[in-house]
C-alpha positions as CSV (number, residue, x, y, z in Angstrom):
1,D,13.0,-44.0,-139.2
2,I,11.4,-46.9,-141.2
3,N,14.0,-46.5,-144.0
4,Q,16.8,-47.1,-141.5
5,R,17.9,-50.7,-141.2
6,I,18.8,-52.1,-137.8
7,E,21.4,-54.8,-137.9
8,S,21.5,-56.1,-134.4
9,A,19.8,-56.1,-130.9
10,K,22.3,-53.6,-129.7
11,D,21.3,-51.3,-132.5
12,V,17.7,-51.7,-131.5
13,L,18.5,-50.7,-127.8
14,N,20.4,-47.7,-129.0
15,A,17.6,-46.7,-131.3
16,I,15.1,-46.9,-128.4
17,K,17.3,-44.8,-126.1
18,K,17.8,-42.3,-128.9
19,H,14.0,-42.2,-129.5
20,F,13.1,-41.4,-125.8
21,A,16.1,-39.3,-124.9
22,G,14.5,-36.0,-125.8
23,K,11.1,-36.7,-124.0
24,D,10.2,-35.3,-120.6
25,I,9.0,-37.5,-117.9
26,E,5.4,-36.7,-116.9
27,S,4.7,-35.5,-113.4
28,S,2.2,-37.3,-111.2
29,T,-0.1,-34.3,-111.6
30,S,0.0,-34.5,-115.4
31,K,-0.8,-38.2,-115.2
32,A,-3.8,-37.6,-112.9
33,T,-5.2,-34.9,-115.2
34,G,-4.3,-36.4,-118.5
35,S,-2.1,-33.5,-119.5
36,D,1.1,-34.1,-121.6
37,Q,2.8,-31.1,-120.1
38,V,5.5,-31.1,-117.4
39,T,4.1,-28.8,-114.7
40,D,5.5,-29.9,-111.3
41,S,8.1,-27.2,-110.6
42,A,8.7,-28.7,-107.2
43,T,10.5,-31.7,-108.8
44,S,12.8,-29.6,-111.0
45,P,16.5,-29.7,-110.1
46,G,16.6,-25.9,-109.5
47,D,13.9,-25.9,-106.8
48,T,15.5,-25.6,-103.4
49,T,12.3,-25.2,-101.3
50,V,12.4,-27.3,-98.1
51,L,9.1,-29.0,-97.5
52,P,8.1,-29.6,-93.8
53,S,9.0,-33.1,-92.6
54,K,6.9,-35.4,-90.5
55,S,9.3,-35.0,-87.6
56,H,8.7,-31.3,-87.6
57,G,4.9,-31.8,-87.5
58,K,5.2,-34.1,-84.5
59,L,7.4,-31.6,-82.7
60,Y,4.9,-28.8,-83.3
61,A,2.1,-31.0,-81.9
62,I,4.1,-31.8,-78.8
63,I,4.9,-28.1,-78.2
64,A,1.2,-27.2,-78.6
65,A,0.2,-30.0,-76.2
66,V,2.7,-28.8,-73.6
67,V,1.5,-25.2,-73.9
68,L,-2.1,-26.3,-73.5
69,V,-1.3,-28.3,-70.4
70,L,0.6,-25.4,-68.9
71,A,-2.2,-22.9,-69.7
72,T,-4.8,-25.2,-68.2
73,G,-2.7,-25.7,-65.0
74,I,-2.1,-22.0,-64.6
75,A,-5.8,-21.2,-65.1
76,G,-6.8,-23.9,-62.6
77,F,-4.3,-22.7,-60.0
78,Y,-5.6,-19.2,-60.4
79,L,-9.2,-20.2,-60.0
80,Y,-8.3,-22.4,-57.0
81,N,-6.5,-19.5,-55.3
82,Q,-9.4,-17.1,-56.1
83,G,-11.9,-19.6,-54.7
84,R,-9.8,-20.2,-51.6
85,A,-9.5,-16.4,-51.0
86,E,-13.3,-16.0,-51.3
87,T,-13.9,-18.8,-48.9
88,I,-11.5,-17.3,-46.3
89,A,-13.1,-13.9,-46.7
90,A,-16.6,-15.4,-46.2
91,I,-15.6,-17.3,-43.1
92,D,-14.0,-14.1,-41.6
93,K,-17.2,-12.2,-42.3
94,A,-19.3,-15.0,-40.7
95,R,-17.0,-14.9,-37.6
96,T,-17.3,-11.2,-37.2
97,T,-21.1,-11.3,-37.6
98,M,-21.3,-14.1,-35.1
99,D,-19.3,-12.1,-32.5
100,L,-21.6,-9.1,-33.0
101,A,-24.7,-11.3,-32.7
102,M,-23.5,-12.8,-29.5
103,E,-22.8,-9.4,-28.1
104,D,-26.3,-8.2,-29.0
105,Y,-27.8,-11.3,-27.4
106,R,-25.9,-10.8,-24.1
107,E,-27.1,-7.2,-24.0
108,G,-30.7,-8.2,-24.5
109,A,-30.9,-6.9,-28.1
110,Y,-32.6,-10.1,-29.2
111,E,-34.1,-8.8,-32.4
112,S,-30.8,-7.5,-33.7
113,A,-29.1,-10.7,-32.6
114,L,-31.6,-12.7,-34.4
115,A,-31.0,-10.8,-37.7
116,K,-27.3,-11.3,-37.4
117,F,-27.6,-15.1,-36.7
118,E,-29.7,-15.4,-39.8
119,Q,-27.1,-13.5,-41.9
120,V,-24.5,-16.1,-40.8
121,T,-26.7,-19.0,-42.0
122,Q,-26.9,-17.4,-45.4
123,I,-23.1,-17.7,-45.9
124,P,-22.6,-21.1,-47.6
125,Q,-18.8,-21.2,-46.9
126,A,-19.4,-20.8,-43.2
127,K,-21.9,-23.7,-42.9
128,D,-19.4,-26.1,-41.3
129,A,-17.7,-23.6,-39.0
130,F,-20.7,-21.6,-37.7
131,G,-23.9,-23.1,-39.2
132,R,-24.9,-25.0,-36.0
133,H,-24.0,-22.2,-33.7
134,A,-26.0,-19.7,-35.8
135,R,-29.1,-21.9,-35.8
136,A,-28.9,-22.3,-32.1
137,G,-28.6,-18.5,-31.7
138,I,-31.7,-18.1,-33.9
139,F,-33.7,-20.4,-31.7
140,L,-32.5,-18.8,-28.5
141,A,-33.0,-15.2,-29.7
142,Q,-36.5,-16.1,-31.0
143,G,-37.4,-17.8,-27.7
144,Q,-36.4,-14.7,-25.8
145,L,-38.5,-12.5,-28.1
146,D,-41.5,-14.8,-27.6
147,A,-41.0,-14.8,-23.8
148,E,-40.9,-11.0,-23.7
149,T,-44.2,-10.8,-25.5
150,G,-45.9,-13.4,-23.3
151,R,-45.9,-16.2,-25.8
152,F,-44.4,-18.7,-23.4
153,D,-45.5,-21.9,-25.3
154,E,-43.7,-20.6,-28.5
155,A,-40.7,-19.6,-26.4
156,I,-40.5,-23.1,-24.8
157,R,-40.6,-24.7,-28.3
158,A,-37.8,-22.4,-29.5
159,F,-35.6,-23.2,-26.6
160,E,-36.2,-26.9,-27.0
161,N,-35.2,-26.7,-30.7
162,A,-31.9,-25.1,-29.6
163,A,-31.3,-27.8,-27.0
164,E,-31.7,-30.5,-29.7
165,L,-28.6,-29.1,-31.5
166,G,-26.2,-30.4,-28.9
167,D,-25.4,-30.7,-25.2
168,E,-23.6,-27.3,-25.1
169,Y,-26.9,-25.7,-26.2
170,K,-29.0,-27.8,-24.0
171,D,-27.1,-26.5,-21.0
172,K,-28.0,-22.9,-22.0
173,A,-31.6,-23.7,-23.1
174,Q,-32.7,-25.7,-20.2
175,P,-32.8,-22.8,-17.7
176,L,-34.6,-20.7,-20.2
177,I,-37.2,-23.5,-20.7
178,D,-37.7,-23.7,-16.9
179,D,-38.1,-19.9,-16.7
180,A,-40.6,-19.9,-19.5
181,R,-42.7,-22.6,-18.0
182,Q,-42.8,-20.8,-14.6
183,A,-43.6,-17.5,-16.3
184,G,-46.3,-19.2,-18.4
185,A,-47.8,-20.8,-15.3
186,F,-47.7,-17.6,-13.4
187,A,-49.3,-15.7,-16.3
188,E,-52.0,-18.4,-16.5
189,T,-52.7,-18.2,-12.7
190,S,-52.9,-14.4,-12.9
191,T,-55.4,-14.6,-15.7
192,R,-57.6,-16.9,-13.7
193,I,-57.5,-14.8,-10.6
194,E,-58.4,-11.7,-12.7
195,K,-61.3,-13.6,-14.2
196,L,-62.6,-14.7,-10.8
197,I,-62.4,-11.1,-9.5
198,A,-64.2,-9.9,-12.6
199,D,-67.0,-12.5,-12.2
200,Q,-67.6,-11.5,-8.5
201,E,-68.0,-7.9,-9.4
């Protein structure tokens, strides 16, 4: 009030306090938007809403990370066991097929044996356990088929390929190589004799 006379500094301070006593303090939102209204209800004394603290946020993040790690581990363990089971099943199948192929070979069913040996080579999981044995079986069976049809040179090459796979196959292949050479020589001699006879007639 301009008509009111202030006598001392204390009266000035009291006048200032009295002047601002009825004014509301602006919220941070009001200051940012230029509004003169008090709108931040979250700062009112009657608001009891509990805002999430930083410590709670960190806890939630840790829990989420632990759950993710556990889920990943469980999934990995499941896939590992599934892959291991598939490998075991494939090796068992290869072993059974190899046994049947060897049985066919011993009985002289070389074509059937050849097909079974080839089946084993097509099982990736059995490569280390039976791959070399199956390839040797293929060469031996093919050589026998070639020898049966008089293709002795092809039979000798097949038996030699089997022998190159290892000493154990060399011991089996060498007698077959010798037999094929003798049979081939005999067949060649027979052919010459037949030709001479035909020429004399």
